[in-house]
C-alpha positions in Angstrom: 25.9 -18.1 -22.8 27.7 -19.9 -25.9 31.5 -19.3 -26.6 30.9 -17.0 -29.5 28.7 -14.5 -27.1 32.1 -15.0 -24.5 34.5 -13.8 -27.2 33.8 -10.1 -27.1 33.7 -7.5 -24.6 30.9 -6.3 -22.3 29.8 -3.0 -20.5 29.5 -2.6 -16.7 25.7 -2.8 -17.2 26.0 -6.5 -18.0 26.9 -7.1 -14.4 25.0 -7.1 -11.1 27.9 -6.3 -8.4 31.1 -5.1 -8.6 34.4 -5.5 -6.3 37.5 -3.4 -6.6 40.8 -5.4 -6.6 44.1 -3.7 -6.4 47.0 -5.0 -8.9 50.2 -5.6 -7.3 53.9 -5.1 -8.8 54.5 -8.9 -8.8 51.3 -9.4 -11.0 52.8 -8.1 -14.0 54.9 -10.7 -16.1 58.0 -10.4 -18.2 55.8 -8.6 -21.0 54.8 -5.9 -18.8 51.2 -6.8 -18.3 49.3 -9.0 -15.7 50.1 -12.5 -16.2 46.7 -14.7 -17.3 47.0 -16.7 -14.1 46.1 -13.8 -11.9 42.8 -13.4 -13.7 41.5 -16.4 -12.4 42.6 -15.5 -8.8 40.5 -12.2 -9.5 37.5 -14.5 -10.1 37.9 -16.2 -6.8 38.3 -13.0 -5.2 35.5 -11.3 -6.6 32.9 -14.2 -6.0 33.8 -15.4 -2.7 34.5 -12.2 -1.2 31.0 -11.0 -2.1 29.5 -14.3 -0.8 31.6 -13.7 2.6 30.4 -9.8 2.9 26.7 -11.1 2.3 27.3 -13.8 5.3 26.6 -16.7 3.5 30.1 -18.2 3.3 32.2 -19.1 6.2 35.5 -20.4 4.7 36.7 -21.4 8.0 33.6 -23.4 9.6 30.9 -23.7 7.1 29.1 -27.0 6.4 29.0 -26.2 2.7 31.9 -25.2 0.5 32.1 -24.6 -3.4 34.6 -26.5 -5.3 35.5 -25.0 -8.8 34.8 -27.7 -11.6 35.2 -25.5 -14.6 36.7 -22.1 -15.6 37.2 -20.0 -18.6 38.6 -16.7 -19.7 38.8 -14.8 -22.8 41.3 -11.6 -22.8 40.6 -8.6 -24.8 42.9 -5.9 -23.5 45.9 -5.7 -20.9 45.7 -4.9 -17.4 49.0 -3.8 -15.7 50.0 -2.7 -12.2 49.3 -0.1 -11.0 45.7 -0.2 -12.6 42.9 -1.2 -10.3 40.7 -3.8 -11.4 36.7 -3.9 -11.0 35.2 -7.0 -11.3 31.5 -7.5 -12.0 29.8 -10.6 -11.0 26.5 -12.2 -12.3 24.9 -15.4 -11.8 24.4 -17.2 -15.3 22.8 -20.3 -14.1 21.7 -21.7 -10.4 21.4 -25.4 -10.2 20.3 -27.8 -7.5 24.2 -27.7 -6.2 25.9 -25.6 -8.8 26.3 -22.3 -9.9 27.9 -20.6 -13.2 29.5 -17.4 -12.1 30.4 -15.0 -14.9 33.0 -12.2 -14.3 33.9 -9.3 -16.3 37.0 -7.4 -15.0 37.7 -3.8 -16.0 40.7 -1.9 -15.9 40.1 1.5 -13.6 37.2 3.0 -15.3 37.0 1.6 -18.9 33.7 1.0 -20.2 34.2 -2.5 -21.7 35.9 -5.5 -20.0 39.5 -6.2 -20.6 38.6 -9.8 -20.0 35.3 -12.2 -19.3 35.2 -15.4 -18.1 33.3 -17.8 -15.8 33.6 -20.5 -13.5 31.5 -23.3 -12.0 31.0 -24.0 -8.1 29.8 -27.0 -7.1 28.6 -27.0 -3.5 29.8 -29.9 -1.2 29.5 -31.1 2.4 32.8 -29.9 3.7 33.9 -33.5 5.0 32.1 -35.8 2.7 33.0 -33.7 -0.4 29.7 -34.9 -1.9 27.2 -32.5 -3.6 24.4 -30.9 -1.3 21.8 -28.6 -2.3 22.5 -24.8 -2.2 21.4 -23.5 1.5 18.5 -21.4 1.5 20.6 -18.1 2.5 23.1 -19.1 -0.3 20.7 -19.5 -2.8 18.6 -16.2 -2.0 21.9 -14.1 -2.1 22.6 -15.9 -5.7 19.0 -15.6 -7.1 19.8 -11.6 -6.8 22.9 -12.1 -9.1 20.8 -13.9 -11.7 
């Protein structure tokens, strides 16, 4: 995906799976909407929550962990407490040891994304922090999101 394509909202149909995330009172900033840094937390929550639910990420004892090496977000319309966020997730690129996740954030039941962005995980050995090939079960789950 090129940067021009990332600058427009997308419909829900552009994403493979969704996760509902509640906004919190403390997410709003002085301008009355959710502060931009919270969106990156939602990206992590959507992706990692899905991987944990699928049984392919053990954040406490897993040998392989994903480190974020790149992230980006475009904002189209505000989200504010007490709205719910529906985070759509898809995989745009699946490499040997890396994955580019793309996330669309939808306010309540809005048809177009209020924000959309991406982040890249490089999967590494927990102890050495050196890149490792994606484990088979993880790769299988990620292929379904591509």
